[in-house]
N, C-alpha and C positions, 0 to 999 in steps of 0.2 A: 546312130546318135548323130544329131543335127551339129555340124562342125561350124565355127566362126569363120565368116568371110572377112578379109583385112583388104585393104587398098594395096594396091603395089607402092611401095616407099621409095622417094628420092629417085624417081624417075621423071625426066623432063617430059612435059605434056605433049612435046611436039612427037616425040618418039615412043611413049608409052603405049604399049599394047593392053587390050583388056584383059583384066586380072581375073581368071576364071578357078585359079588354083584355091581349093579349101584349105587353109592354114590349121593345122592340126589333124589332117588326113594322112592317110598312107602315103598318098601320093605327094604329099608334102614333104612327109619324111624321106621319101625315097629322093626327091629332088634335092633337098639341101644336104644331104648326106653323099650322095653319089657325085654332085657336083664339087664338093669339097676333096672327096678321094681322088676323082678323076684329075683334079687340077694340082695335085702334089708334084712337085719337081724334085728329083733326086740329085744332091751333091753334097760335099762333105767340105767344111771349112777349110781344113788342111791342105785341100786340093786345089782351091783358088788361087788366084794370081795376085797376090798382095802387094802394094805398091811401096816404093822407098819413099819416106816422107822427109820435106825439110824440116829444118829445126824449128821453124815458127809453128807448123802443124804439129810436131812433137810434144812442143812446151804446151801448147792449147790442150792437146788429147791428156797429157799428164797433169795438168791443173785441174781439169774438170772433176768435180767430185761423185760423179755418179757411177763408177764401174763396180763396186761393191753390190749396191742397190741392183743395178740393171742385171748383173749376173746373179744375183740372189734370186730374183723375180723369175727368171728364165728357167734356171735350173730347177727351183722348187716346182715352178707350174709344170715342168716336163714328169717329174715323180708323182706330183699330186693327181694329173691327167693320167697317167698310166694306170695308177691304183684305183681312180675313179672308173675309169673305162672297165676295167675287170669286175666291177660290180654291177655292169649294167646286164639286164635280161634281155634288151634287144641288140641281136648279133651287130645290125648294121650300124646302128647309134654307137655301140661298144667300138666297132671298127673305126669309125669317124673320130672318136673321142682319144683313141690310142693313137692315131695318126698325127691328132694335133698335139699330143703329148710328146711324141716323138720330134715333131717341128719344134715345140718350145725347147725340148733338150738340146736340138741342133743351134736353136739361138744361142743358148747358154756355150756351146762349144764354139760359135762363131765370137761371142765375145771374150770367152778364154783365149783364144787364137789372137785376138786383137791385143789383148792385155799383155800376152807374153811375147808379141812379135815387137810391140813398141813399148815396152817397159813400164806400162801403167801400173797402178796401185789399185790392188783389191785386197780387202781384209776377209776374216773369216764369215762364212754364210750361215745364218740361222736356218733352223730346219723347216721342212715344208709343212703346210698346213695339213689337216685332216683330209683325206680324199672322199669328202661329201658333196651331196647337191649344193648345200648352202654356200660351201667355198668356192665351188665351180661359178656359182652365180655372181658371188662377190667379185671374184677373178675376172668374169666375162664383163662386168660392167665397168671394171677399172680398165680392161683392155680396151674398150669403145673410147674411154676418154682418153686415155694415154695414146691409143692409135692416132685419133684426130690431131691432137697437139703434135705428135711426131711427124705427120705428114707435113704441118706448116713449117716446122723447125728444119726439116730436110730440104724443104723447097728454098728456104731463105739460106741455108747453109751453101748450098749449090750457086744461087743467084750471088751472094757475095764472096764467093770463092775463098770459104774459111779453111778449108782443108781440100785434098785432092780430089778432084773429080772421079778418080780411079776408086778411090775409098768409098765415096758416096754411093757410086754404082754397085760397089759389092754389097754394101748393106742395103742398097733399094730392094734385094730379093727379101729381105726381113719385113720390109714395108708390104711388100705384095702378099706376103704369107700373114701378116697381122690383119690385112684388109679380108682375107678369107676367113681367119678365125673370127673376126667379130661379125660377119656375115652368117657365119654358121651358128654363132652364138644366139643371135638375135632371132633366128628362125628356130633353133632348138629350144629356147627358153618358150617362146610362143606355143610351140608344139607340147612342151612338156606341160605347161600350164592347163592349155586345154584337156589334154590326156587325164589331168588330175582333177577335173571338174570345174576349171574357171573358164567357162565356154563364152561369156559375153566378152568383146573387147574391150567395153568400158571398165570392165572389172580389172583389167590389166594396168591401168593408170597408175594406181597408188602404188603397188610392188614395182612398177618401173621408175617412178619418180624416187622412191625410197633407194633403190639401187644405184641410180646416177648421184643422190645426194651423198651417199656412202662413198662412192667413188671420188667425188670432188673433194671430201673432206680427208680422205686420205692422200690426195694429191697435193692440197695445201700443207697437210702435217709433214709430208716429206721435203716440201719447198721449205718450210720454217725449220726444219731440222738442220738444214744445209745453208741457212741465211748468213752465217757467219764464217762461210768458206769462201777462201779467196777465188775459187773457181767461179763463185756466183759474180762476185764483183768482175771478174774477166769476161764472163758472159753478158753481162750488163754493158761492158766497154764496146764489145763487139757488135752487138745488137742495139746501140744507143739510139740510132735513128730509125729504128723500127716502132711504128706506132702500133698500139693494140689492133687498131682497125687493119693495118696492113698485114700484122700478123694473122688475124683471123680470117683475112681475106685468102691470106697463102692457104691456111687450113682448109678452107672451103674448096678452094680450086682443086687441090689435090685430092681431097676426100671425093669431090665428085669426078675427078678423074679414075681413081681406083674403083668407086663403086660403079662405074659404066661398063666394067668389065663381067659384071655379074647377071645371069638370067633375070629377066625383068620380073619374074613371077616371084622371086625370092625378097622376102623383108630386108630392109636395110637398117641400120642404126640411125636415127631420124632425130632425136632429141637433142644432143649436143649440137649438131649442123642447124637446127632451127633456132636454138639459143644464141649460136654464133651470128647467124643470119639478123637476129633481130638487134644484137649488140652494134654490129657492122651499121645497120641502119640508123640507130641512136647515134652512133659517133658521127656519122655523116650528116646528119640533122643540124 
């Protein structure tokens, strides 16, 4: 079967190597699965060195209204992925998905440790989504958007010295893992769609656009749900001097930095960065 060829994505032209990997091939699957598995880092949140925070940092963390949502996303993702992995027929893909499920669950334990250690508020969690291909796709596109925004938020938090550098460094390991997750996802979804008969790259445009549109709608809905919370007002005060252009530039800078760590033959998420670059150009004109 003739496999589709894709250009290497998000690689600066000065360093880009010829991309001869056939996306959707067995070699592609081996590369994106084994790259993901081999870059896993073992650690347990309870074993990390958590810093003592000053009152200003504690007040900020206790006021921010995201802990229930963040914990729910990570814990439920872990359970959903563990069950989804168990349904896979390909043992290598199953192994990679199970590992991602483990890492998502560990992110939940990381947040739970943060919540307990610093006396933060978190309410009851809703049950996870069904472990289906569709739910994993929805989750994957949301991760692509959320990770891109998170890259910029953490960069600005570090530059503005909002919280302890030691605490930011602890959570940077989550950003590294989220970068691995979204690279795995965009390669998995391209491979999966080709294996299911969608061989021409142009035919992937509509499902990709719909996936990101759904992710954007969910992100906006979450923001609106918290619009009256005092934590949003506090965040607005902290970031009052940050323009949309400077925020997107921070996101792009960090996204490029994280994506540079991956094999050049692998696909990268490129829709959100492309939109961000366009907005930066428009804002600067």
